[in-house]
N, CA, C and O atoms as CSV, one atom per row, in Angstrom:
chain,resi,resn,atom,element,x,y,z
A,1,MET,N,N,111.251,98.757,-58.539
A,1,MET,CA,C,109.981,98.484,-57.893
A,1,MET,C,C,109.222,97.369,-58.604
A,1,MET,O,O,108.638,96.501,-57.954
A,2,LEU,N,N,109.229,97.390,-59.938
A,2,LEU,CA,C,108.498,96.360,-60.671
A,2,LEU,C,C,109.096,94.977,-60.452
A,2,LEU,O,O,108.372,93.982,-60.466
A,3,VAL,N,N,110.402,94.901,-60.251
A,3,VAL,CA,C,111.024,93.609,-59.967
A,3,VAL,C,C,110.518,93.088,-58.624
A,3,VAL,O,O,110.322,91.884,-58.461
A,4,GLY,N,N,110.307,93.976,-57.673
A,4,GLY,CA,C,109.749,93.583,-56.388
A,4,GLY,C,C,108.348,93.015,-56.541
A,4,GLY,O,O,108.010,92.009,-55.917
A,5,VAL,N,N,107.534,93.655,-57.368
A,5,VAL,CA,C,106.180,93.141,-57.634
A,5,VAL,C,C,106.271,91.767,-58.305
A,5,VAL,O,O,105.518,90.854,-57.968
A,6,TYR,N,N,107.196,91.632,-59.252
A,6,TYR,CA,C,107.405,90.347,-59.929
A,6,TYR,C,C,107.770,89.256,-58.916
A,6,TYR,O,O,107.254,88.141,-58.993
A,7,LEU,N,N,108.646,89.571,-57.982
A,7,LEU,CA,C,109.097,88.578,-57.012
A,7,LEU,C,C,108.012,88.177,-56.022
A,7,LEU,O,O,108.089,87.096,-55.439
A,8,THR,N,N,106.999,89.026,-55.817
A,8,THR,CA,C,105.918,88.665,-54.896
A,8,THR,C,C,105.139,87.449,-55.379
A,8,THR,O,O,104.506,86.762,-54.577
A,9,TYR,N,N,105.179,87.179,-56.670
A,9,TYR,CA,C,104.515,85.997,-57.222
A,9,TYR,C,C,104.994,84.732,-56.514
A,9,TYR,O,O,104.211,83.810,-56.285
A,10,PHE,N,N,106.275,84.691,-56.169
A,10,PHE,CA,C,106.878,83.506,-55.578
A,10,PHE,C,C,106.722,83.455,-54.059
A,10,PHE,O,O,107.045,82.442,-53.438
A,11,VAL,N,N,106.229,84.541,-53.457
A,11,VAL,CA,C,106.165,84.608,-52.002
A,11,VAL,C,C,104.734,84.768,-51.493
A,11,VAL,O,O,104.342,84.097,-50.538
A,12,VAL,N,N,103.961,85.636,-52.110
A,12,VAL,CA,C,102.659,86.018,-51.560
A,12,VAL,C,C,101.671,84.852,-51.558
A,12,VAL,O,O,101.045,84.589,-50.531
A,13,SER,N,N,101.516,84.156,-52.669
A,13,SER,CA,C,100.540,83.048,-52.712
A,13,SER,C,C,100.848,81.968,-51.686
A,13,SER,O,O,99.951,81.573,-50.941
A,14,PRO,N,N,102.094,81.470,-51.616
A,14,PRO,CA,C,102.375,80.479,-50.569
A,14,PRO,C,C,102.210,81.046,-49.157
A,14,PRO,O,O,101.777,80.330,-48.255
A,15,ALA,N,N,102.549,82.313,-48.957
A,15,ALA,CA,C,102.408,82.914,-47.625
A,15,ALA,C,C,100.941,83.005,-47.217
A,15,ALA,O,O,100.603,82.753,-46.061
A,16,ILE,N,N,100.074,83.361,-48.150
A,16,ILE,CA,C,98.640,83.415,-47.840
A,16,ILE,C,C,98.131,82.017,-47.512
A,16,ILE,O,O,97.379,81.840,-46.553
A,17,GLY,N,N,98.534,81.026,-48.301
A,17,GLY,CA,C,98.132,79.649,-48.014
A,17,GLY,C,C,98.626,79.187,-46.652
A,17,GLY,O,O,97.887,78.539,-45.911
A,18,LEU,N,N,99.860,79.513,-46.320
A,18,LEU,CA,C,100.404,79.143,-45.017
A,18,LEU,C,C,99.639,79.827,-43.889
A,18,LEU,O,O,99.349,79.208,-42.865
A,19,LEU,N,N,99.318,81.092,-44.077
A,19,LEU,CA,C,98.558,81.820,-43.063
A,19,LEU,C,C,97.165,81.216,-42.872
A,19,LEU,O,O,96.703,81.056,-41.743
A,20,LEU,N,N,96.502,80.882,-43.979
A,20,LEU,CA,C,95.181,80.254,-43.886
A,20,LEU,C,C,95.263,78.898,-43.191
A,20,LEU,O,O,94.398,78.553,-42.387
A,21,TRP,N,N,96.304,78.136,-43.504
A,21,TRP,CA,C,96.481,76.825,-42.880
A,21,TRP,C,C,96.779,76.974,-41.391
A,21,TRP,O,O,96.222,76.251,-40.565
A,22,TRP,N,N,97.654,77.909,-41.058
A,22,TRP,CA,C,98.060,78.123,-39.672
A,22,TRP,C,C,96.873,78.540,-38.807
A,22,TRP,O,O,96.763,78.130,-37.652
A,23,ARG,N,N,95.988,79.357,-39.374
A,23,ARG,CA,C,94.810,79.813,-38.627
A,23,ARG,C,C,93.647,78.829,-38.711
A,23,ARG,O,O,92.573,79.077,-38.162
A,24,ARG,N,N,93.868,77.722,-39.395
A,24,ARG,CA,C,92.821,76.704,-39.591
A,24,ARG,C,C,91.544,77.314,-40.170
A,24,ARG,O,O,90.427,76.996,-39.763
A,25,SER,N,N,91.760,78.194,-41.128
A,25,SER,CA,C,90.640,78.894,-41.766
A,25,SER,C,C,89.876,77.952,-42.692
A,25,SER,O,O,90.479,77.108,-43.354
A,26,PRO,N,N,88.555,78.092,-42.742
A,26,PRO,CA,C,87.790,77.277,-43.695
A,26,PRO,C,C,88.095,77.664,-45.151
A,26,PRO,O,O,87.743,76.929,-46.073
A,27,GLY,N,N,88.736,78.791,-45.351
A,27,GLY,CA,C,89.089,79.211,-46.703
A,27,GLY,C,C,90.341,78.553,-47.237
A,27,GLY,O,O,90.683,78.743,-48.404
A,28,PHE,N,N,91.047,77.770,-46.400
A,28,PHE,CA,C,92.297,77.148,-46.833
A,28,PHE,C,C,92.090,76.177,-47.990
A,28,PHE,O,O,92.811,76.246,-48.985
A,29,VAL,N,N,91.121,75.278,-47.876
A,29,VAL,CA,C,90.902,74.271,-48.922
A,29,VAL,C,C,90.493,74.924,-50.249
A,29,VAL,O,O,91.079,74.587,-51.278
A,30,PRO,N,N,89.510,75.846,-50.276
A,30,PRO,CA,C,89.179,76.474,-51.562
A,30,PRO,C,C,90.353,77.281,-52.142
A,30,PRO,O,O,90.567,77.291,-53.354
A,31,TYR,N,N,91.102,77.950,-51.268
A,31,TYR,CA,C,92.244,78.733,-51.741
A,31,TYR,C,C,93.298,77.819,-52.363
A,31,TYR,O,O,93.783,78.081,-53.463
A,32,THR,N,N,93.644,76.755,-51.659
A,32,THR,CA,C,94.639,75.821,-52.168
A,32,THR,C,C,94.167,75.166,-53.458
A,32,THR,O,O,94.942,75.011,-54.401
A,33,PHE,N,N,92.900,74.785,-53.498
A,33,PHE,CA,C,92.338,74.182,-54.707
A,33,PHE,C,C,92.427,75.152,-55.889
A,33,PHE,O,O,92.788,74.749,-56.995
A,34,SER,N,N,92.100,76.426,-55.658
A,34,SER,CA,C,92.136,77.403,-56.753
A,34,SER,C,C,93.563,77.646,-57.237
A,34,SER,O,O,93.780,77.829,-58.435
A,35,ILE,N,N,94.530,77.652,-56.337
A,35,ILE,CA,C,95.926,77.823,-56.736
A,35,ILE,C,C,96.390,76.624,-57.565
A,35,ILE,O,O,97.035,76.795,-58.599
A,36,ILE,N,N,96.064,75.418,-57.114
A,36,ILE,CA,C,96.476,74.212,-57.837
A,36,ILE,C,C,95.813,74.154,-59.206
A,36,ILE,O,O,96.475,73.829,-60.193
A,37,VAL,N,N,94.518,74.461,-59.288
A,37,VAL,CA,C,93.820,74.457,-60.577
A,37,VAL,C,C,94.437,75.492,-61.524
A,37,VAL,O,O,94.635,75.214,-62.707
A,38,THR,N,N,94.735,76.668,-61.011
A,38,THR,CA,C,95.358,77.707,-61.833
A,38,THR,C,C,96.716,77.247,-62.361
A,38,THR,O,O,97.027,77.459,-63.533
A,39,LEU,N,N,97.522,76.623,-61.511
A,39,LEU,CA,C,98.831,76.144,-61.944
A,39,LEU,C,C,98.707,75.070,-63.029
A,39,LEU,O,O,99.453,75.081,-64.008
A,40,TYR,N,N,97.759,74.142,-62.846
A,40,TYR,CA,C,97.600,73.088,-63.843
A,40,TYR,C,C,96.999,73.596,-65.149
A,40,TYR,O,O,97.322,73.070,-66.215
A,41,ILE,N,N,96.145,74.593,-65.092
A,41,ILE,CA,C,95.638,75.204,-66.335
A,41,ILE,C,C,96.792,75.863,-67.088
A,41,ILE,O,O,96.896,75.740,-68.308
A,42,GLY,N,N,97.655,76.561,-66.355
A,42,GLY,CA,C,98.832,77.159,-66.991
A,42,GLY,C,C,99.743,76.113,-67.597
A,42,GLY,O,O,100.269,76.311,-68.692
A,43,LEU,N,N,99.941,74.996,-66.901
A,43,LEU,CA,C,100.760,73.911,-67.426
A,43,LEU,C,C,100.143,73.316,-68.682
A,43,LEU,O,O,100.853,73.031,-69.646
A,44,LEU,N,N,98.837,73.128,-68.680
A,44,LEU,CA,C,98.144,72.605,-69.859
A,44,LEU,C,C,98.298,73.546,-71.046
A,44,LEU,O,O,98.551,73.102,-72.166
A,45,ILE,N,N,98.149,74.835,-70.806
A,45,ILE,CA,C,98.321,75.815,-71.886
A,45,ILE,C,C,99.740,75.767,-72.426
A,45,ILE,O,O,99.944,75.873,-73.635
A,46,ASN,N,N,100.730,75.607,-71.542
A,46,ASN,CA,C,102.120,75.515,-72.013
A,46,ASN,C,C,102.354,74.271,-72.858
A,46,ASN,O,O,103.164,74.303,-73.784
A,47,PHE,N,N,101.663,73.177,-72.559
A,47,PHE,CA,C,101.781,71.977,-73.382
A,47,PHE,C,C,101.064,72.141,-74.718
A,47,PHE,O,O,101.561,71.684,-75.748
A,48,LEU,N,N,99.890,72.797,-74.710
A,48,LEU,CA,C,99.115,72.957,-75.939
A,48,LEU,C,C,99.696,74.028,-76.861
A,48,LEU,O,O,99.623,73.898,-78.083
A,49,VAL,N,N,100.266,75.072,-76.291
A,49,VAL,CA,C,100.828,76.182,-77.075
A,49,VAL,C,C,102.263,76.422,-76.591
A,49,VAL,O,O,102.522,77.382,-75.865
A,50,PRO,N,N,103.188,75.553,-76.992
A,50,PRO,CA,C,104.562,75.717,-76.513
A,50,PRO,C,C,105.238,76.917,-77.193
A,50,PRO,O,O,105.344,76.972,-78.418
A,51,THR,N,N,105.673,77.838,-76.404
A,51,THR,CA,C,106.364,79.015,-76.930
A,51,THR,C,C,107.624,79.258,-76.115
A,51,THR,O,O,107.711,78.887,-74.945
A,52,ALA,N,N,108.586,79.885,-76.754
A,52,ALA,CA,C,109.819,80.263,-76.052
A,52,ALA,C,C,109.595,81.597,-75.366
A,52,ALA,O,O,108.842,82.430,-75.869
A,53,PRO,N,N,110.233,81.813,-74.228
A,53,PRO,CA,C,110.141,83.129,-73.610
A,53,PRO,C,C,110.787,84.159,-74.545
A,53,PRO,O,O,111.704,83.818,-75.292
A,54,PRO,N,N,110.327,85.398,-74.516
A,54,PRO,CA,C,110.840,86.404,-75.451
A,54,PRO,C,C,112.361,86.543,-75.427
A,54,PRO,O,O,112.973,86.706,-76.482
A,55,TRP,N,N,112.983,86.483,-74.248
A,55,TRP,CA,C,114.443,86.642,-74.195
A,55,TRP,C,C,115.154,85.497,-74.886
A,55,TRP,O,O,116.204,85.704,-75.492
A,56,LEU,N,N,114.604,84.284,-74.809
A,56,LEU,CA,C,115.224,83.132,-75.444
A,56,LEU,C,C,115.030,83.188,-76.960
A,56,LEU,O,O,115.939,82.840,-77.713
A,57,ALA,N,N,113.853,83.622,-77.409
A,57,ALA,CA,C,113.615,83.792,-78.842
A,57,ALA,C,C,114.523,84.890,-79.409
A,57,ALA,O,O,114.986,84.782,-80.545
A,58,ALA,N,N,114.778,85.934,-78.633
A,58,ALA,CA,C,115.687,86.998,-79.082
A,58,ALA,C,C,117.111,86.479,-79.183
A,58,ALA,O,O,117.828,86.825,-80.122
A,59,ASP,N,N,117.533,85.655,-78.231
A,59,ASP,CA,C,118.879,85.068,-78.286
A,59,ASP,C,C,119.047,84.186,-79.514
A,59,ASP,O,O,120.148,84.089,-80.057
A,60,ALA,N,N,117.965,83.538,-79.961
A,60,ALA,CA,C,118.022,82.660,-81.125
A,60,ALA,C,C,117.849,83.431,-82.435
A,60,ALA,O,O,117.954,82.847,-83.514
A,61,GLY,N,N,117.582,84.748,-82.351
A,61,GLY,CA,C,117.464,85.563,-83.552
A,61,GLY,C,C,116.058,85.690,-84.102
A,61,GLY,O,O,115.876,86.256,-85.180
A,62,TYR,N,N,115.061,85.184,-83.399
A,62,TYR,CA,C,113.683,85.272,-83.868
A,62,TYR,C,C,113.023,86.595,-83.525
A,62,TYR,O,O,112.001,86.945,-84.115
A,63,LEU,N,N,113.579,87.324,-82.596
A,63,LEU,CA,C,113.098,88.647,-82.194
A,63,LEU,C,C,114.287,89.594,-82.121
A,63,LEU,O,O,115.429,89.148,-82.009
A,64,PRO,N,N,114.031,90.890,-82.184
A,64,PRO,CA,C,115.144,91.823,-81.979
A,64,PRO,C,C,115.685,91.689,-80.548
A,64,PRO,O,O,114.980,91.202,-79.664
A,65,PRO,N,N,116.913,92.111,-80.322
A,65,PRO,CA,C,117.496,91.978,-78.970
A,65,PRO,C,C,116.623,92.633,-77.902
A,65,PRO,O,O,116.054,93.706,-78.104
A,66,LEU,N,N,116.536,91.958,-76.766
A,66,LEU,CA,C,115.730,92.433,-75.642
A,66,LEU,C,C,116.602,92.571,-74.406
A,66,LEU,O,O,117.597,91.864,-74.247
A,67,ARG,N,N,116.217,93.487,-73.542
A,67,ARG,CA,C,116.875,93.602,-72.241
A,67,ARG,C,C,116.080,92.798,-71.231
A,67,ARG,O,O,114.855,92.901,-71.170
A,68,ARG,N,N,116.770,92.009,-70.447
A,68,ARG,CA,C,116.125,91.228,-69.386
A,68,ARG,C,C,116.246,92.020,-68.094
A,68,ARG,O,O,117.225,91.892,-67.359
A,69,LEU,N,N,115.242,92.836,-67.830
A,69,LEU,CA,C,115.312,93.751,-66.703
A,69,LEU,C,C,115.391,93.048,-65.355
A,69,LEU,O,O,116.153,93.465,-64.483
A,70,VAL,N,N,114.610,91.985,-65.177
A,70,VAL,CA,C,114.646,91.271,-63.900
A,70,VAL,C,C,116.052,90.703,-63.680
A,70,VAL,O,O,116.600,90.810,-62.583
A,71,ALA,N,N,116.627,90.109,-64.709
A,71,ALA,CA,C,117.979,89.566,-64.585
A,71,ALA,C,C,118.986,90.665,-64.274
A,71,ALA,O,O,119.861,90.487,-63.426
A,72,GLU,N,N,118.867,91.797,-64.954
A,72,GLU,CA,C,119.800,92.904,-64.717
A,72,GLU,C,C,119.703,93.413,-63.278
A,72,GLU,O,O,120.717,93.611,-62.610
A,73,VAL,N,N,118.481,93.619,-62.817
A,73,VAL,CA,C,118.300,94.158,-61.462
A,73,VAL,C,C,118.774,93.156,-60.421
A,73,VAL,O,O,119.503,93.528,-59.502
A,74,LEU,N,N,118.375,91.883,-60.544
A,74,LEU,CA,C,118.772,90.892,-59.550
A,74,LEU,C,C,120.268,90.605,-59.587
A,74,LEU,O,O,120.873,90.358,-58.544
A,75,ASN,N,N,120.877,90.634,-60.778
A,75,ASN,CA,C,122.326,90.464,-60.856
A,75,ASN,C,C,123.047,91.645,-60.225
A,75,ASN,O,O,124.154,91.498,-59.707
A,76,HIS,N,N,122.428,92.805,-60.267
A,76,HIS,CA,C,123.020,93.972,-59.607
A,76,HIS,C,C,122.945,93.824,-58.084
A,76,HIS,O,O,123.868,94.212,-57.369
A,77,VAL,N,N,121.839,93.262,-57.601
A,77,VAL,CA,C,121.651,93.083,-56.157
A,77,VAL,C,C,122.467,91.894,-55.651
A,77,VAL,O,O,123.198,92.017,-54.668
A,78,VAL,N,N,122.344,90.734,-56.323
A,78,VAL,CA,C,123.084,89.521,-55.954
A,78,VAL,C,C,123.843,89.060,-57.196
A,78,VAL,O,O,123.254,88.496,-58.118
A,79,GLN,N,N,125.142,89.300,-57.214
A,79,GLN,CA,C,125.955,89.000,-58.388
A,79,GLN,C,C,125.830,87.533,-58.803
A,79,GLN,O,O,126.003,86.632,-57.982
A,80,GLY,N,N,125.527,87.302,-60.084
A,80,GLY,CA,C,125.451,85.949,-60.619
A,80,GLY,C,C,124.163,85.213,-60.343
A,80,GLY,O,O,124.100,84.004,-60.564
A,81,SER,N,N,123.127,85.890,-59.867
A,81,SER,CA,C,121.892,85.186,-59.517
A,81,SER,C,C,121.163,84.628,-60.728
A,81,SER,O,O,120.342,83.722,-60.582
A,82,PHE,N,N,121.438,85.143,-61.918
A,82,PHE,CA,C,120.800,84.627,-63.125
A,82,PHE,C,C,121.782,83.875,-64.017
A,82,PHE,O,O,121.480,83.651,-65.189
A,83,ALA,N,N,122.928,83.485,-63.513
A,83,ALA,CA,C,123.945,82.827,-64.335
A,83,ALA,C,C,123.434,81.522,-64.942
A,83,ALA,O,O,123.699,81.252,-66.113
A,84,THR,N,N,122.715,80.716,-64.184
A,84,THR,CA,C,122.226,79.444,-64.697
A,84,THR,C,C,121.180,79.658,-65.782
A,84,THR,O,O,121.204,78.972,-66.803
A,85,GLY,N,N,120.280,80.579,-65.582
A,85,GLY,CA,C,119.248,80.848,-66.583
A,85,GLY,C,C,119.809,81.401,-67.877
A,85,GLY,O,O,119.244,81.165,-68.945
A,86,ASP,N,N,120.894,82.120,-67.806
A,86,ASP,CA,C,121.513,82.668,-69.009
A,86,ASP,C,C,122.249,81.614,-69.815
A,86,ASP,O,O,122.566,81.848,-70.981
A,87,SER,N,N,122.528,80.465,-69.228
A,87,SER,CA,C,123.277,79.443,-69.947
A,87,SER,C,C,122.383,78.570,-70.829
A,87,SER,O,O,122.887,77.732,-71.577
A,88,VAL,N,N,121.074,78.754,-70.749
A,88,VAL,CA,C,120.135,77.993,-71.574
A,88,VAL,C,C,120.219,78.502,-73.008
A,88,VAL,O,O,120.281,79.710,-73.236
A,89,SER,N,N,120.220,77.596,-73.962
A,89,SER,CA,C,120.271,78.014,-75.364
A,89,SER,C,C,119.341,77.118,-76.187
A,89,SER,O,O,119.023,75.992,-75.805
A,90,LEU,N,N,118.924,77.656,-77.314
A,90,LEU,CA,C,118.071,76.906,-78.237
A,90,LEU,C,C,118.921,76.302,-79.332
A,90,LEU,O,O,119.820,76.956,-79.862
A,91,ASP,N,N,118.644,75.069,-79.668
A,91,ASP,CA,C,119.346,74.423,-80.771
A,91,ASP,C,C,118.282,73.858,-81.705
A,91,ASP,O,O,117.694,72.813,-81.426
A,92,TYR,N,N,118.040,74.552,-82.814
A,92,TYR,CA,C,116.981,74.149,-83.746
A,92,TYR,C,C,117.523,73.326,-84.911
A,92,TYR,O,O,116.827,73.159,-85.912
A,93,SER,N,N,118.739,72.809,-84.807
A,93,SER,CA,C,119.288,72.049,-85.933
A,93,SER,C,C,118.836,70.610,-85.921
A,93,SER,O,O,119.212,69.838,-86.803
């Protein structure tokens, strides 16, 4: 269930924006502006405080081993759906 909630991040916001646009709602412009501002604030924070995701830091030995639940669940549903993401590695040499 939690993986489903996680996946709504990629669907719900664009769907709401599309619905507002389709209905020609006056709320479309403020909604779109707030989504874009939020995304750029997140991008700025990632540039100012660059950190590795916990699973990648664990793979590099900086954290104890972690289970990637979203990857496990989605790989169970669609085999190999996280294969590309698992091939990323850190090289600190």
